[in-house]
C-alpha positions as CSV (number, residue, x, y, z in Angstrom):
1,M,12.0,-26.1,-10.8
2,K,9.9,-26.6,-13.9
3,L,9.1,-23.8,-16.3
4,W,5.4,-24.2,-15.5
5,D,6.1,-22.9,-12.0
6,I,7.0,-19.4,-13.4
7,A,5.6,-19.2,-16.9
8,H,2.8,-20.2,-19.3
9,S,3.0,-21.0,-23.0
10,R,1.0,-20.7,-26.3
11,T,1.6,-22.5,-29.6
12,G,0.9,-21.8,-33.2
13,D,1.8,-23.5,-36.4
14,K,2.3,-22.8,-40.1
15,G,3.2,-25.7,-42.4
16,N,6.0,-27.6,-40.7
17,I,6.9,-24.8,-38.4
18,S,5.9,-24.5,-34.7
19,N,5.9,-21.3,-32.9
20,V,6.0,-21.7,-29.1
21,S,5.9,-18.7,-26.7
22,L,7.0,-18.7,-23.1
23,I,5.5,-15.9,-21.0
24,A,6.6,-15.2,-17.5
25,Y,3.8,-14.9,-14.9
26,D,5.8,-12.2,-13.2
27,G,8.1,-9.8,-15.0
28,K,10.8,-10.3,-12.4
29,D,11.4,-13.8,-13.7
30,Y,12.0,-12.7,-17.3
31,E,15.8,-12.2,-16.9
32,M,16.1,-15.7,-15.5
33,L,14.1,-17.1,-18.5
34,K,16.4,-15.3,-20.9
35,E,19.4,-16.7,-19.2
36,K,18.3,-20.3,-18.8
37,V,16.0,-21.0,-21.8
38,T,18.2,-20.6,-24.8
39,A,17.5,-21.7,-28.3
40,E,20.1,-24.4,-27.9
41,R,18.5,-25.7,-24.7
42,V,15.1,-25.8,-26.3
43,K,16.5,-27.6,-29.4
44,E,18.0,-30.2,-27.1
45,H,14.8,-30.5,-25.1
46,F,12.9,-31.2,-28.3
47,K,15.5,-33.6,-29.7
48,G,13.8,-36.2,-31.8
49,I,10.8,-33.9,-32.4
50,V,12.3,-30.8,-33.9
51,K,14.5,-31.7,-36.9
52,G,15.4,-28.1,-38.0
53,E,16.7,-24.9,-36.5
54,V,15.3,-23.2,-33.4
55,V,15.3,-19.4,-33.3
56,R,14.6,-17.4,-30.2
57,Y,13.0,-14.0,-30.2
58,E,12.8,-11.8,-27.1
59,L,9.7,-9.7,-26.3
60,P,10.8,-7.8,-23.2
61,N,7.7,-5.5,-23.1
62,I,5.5,-8.6,-22.3
63,H,8.2,-10.6,-20.5
64,A,8.1,-13.3,-23.1
65,L,10.3,-15.5,-25.3
66,N,9.2,-16.8,-28.7
67,F,10.7,-19.9,-30.2
68,V,10.3,-20.6,-33.9
69,M,11.0,-24.3,-34.5
70,Y,11.6,-25.4,-38.1
71,A,10.8,-29.0,-39.3
72,A,8.9,-29.6,-36.1
73,L,5.6,-31.0,-37.1
74,G,6.4,-34.2,-39.1
75,G,5.9,-32.5,-42.4
76,G,3.1,-30.3,-41.5
77,V,-0.6,-30.6,-40.6
78,T,-1.7,-32.3,-43.8
79,R,1.3,-34.7,-43.9
80,S,2.0,-35.6,-40.3
81,L,1.2,-38.9,-38.8
82,S,1.4,-37.4,-35.3
83,V,-1.7,-37.5,-33.0
84,D,-1.1,-33.8,-32.4
85,M,-0.6,-32.6,-36.0
86,H,-0.8,-28.9,-35.0
87,G,1.8,-29.3,-32.3
88,K,-0.3,-27.7,-29.6
89,G,1.1,-30.2,-27.0
90,L,4.6,-28.8,-27.7
91,S,3.8,-25.9,-25.3
92,S,3.1,-28.3,-22.5
93,Y,6.3,-30.2,-23.3
94,L,8.3,-26.9,-23.1
95,L,6.8,-26.1,-19.7
96,D,8.1,-29.5,-18.5
97,L,11.7,-28.2,-18.9
98,D,13.7,-28.1,-15.7
99,I,15.6,-24.9,-15.0
């Protein structure tokens, strides 16, 4: 199953840091997300894109996980040669993860 089957995502950026949230559609799926979508798994999924650390924060009251990904935007919005300088497409890429 793909993450997009049970969750949606939003993305933000600051400099060369991307902030990607993963929000369960249904609260009953939150525990499974916590178990299967670790910072290590996200780092591996974004291999080649995210050059720095990935830190996961849990937000149980809204059934969400937040991943802060360092060195993720090719130097940042004003320096990146990426077509998606802000990294908004990273949320879609996260949702493509098989669990």
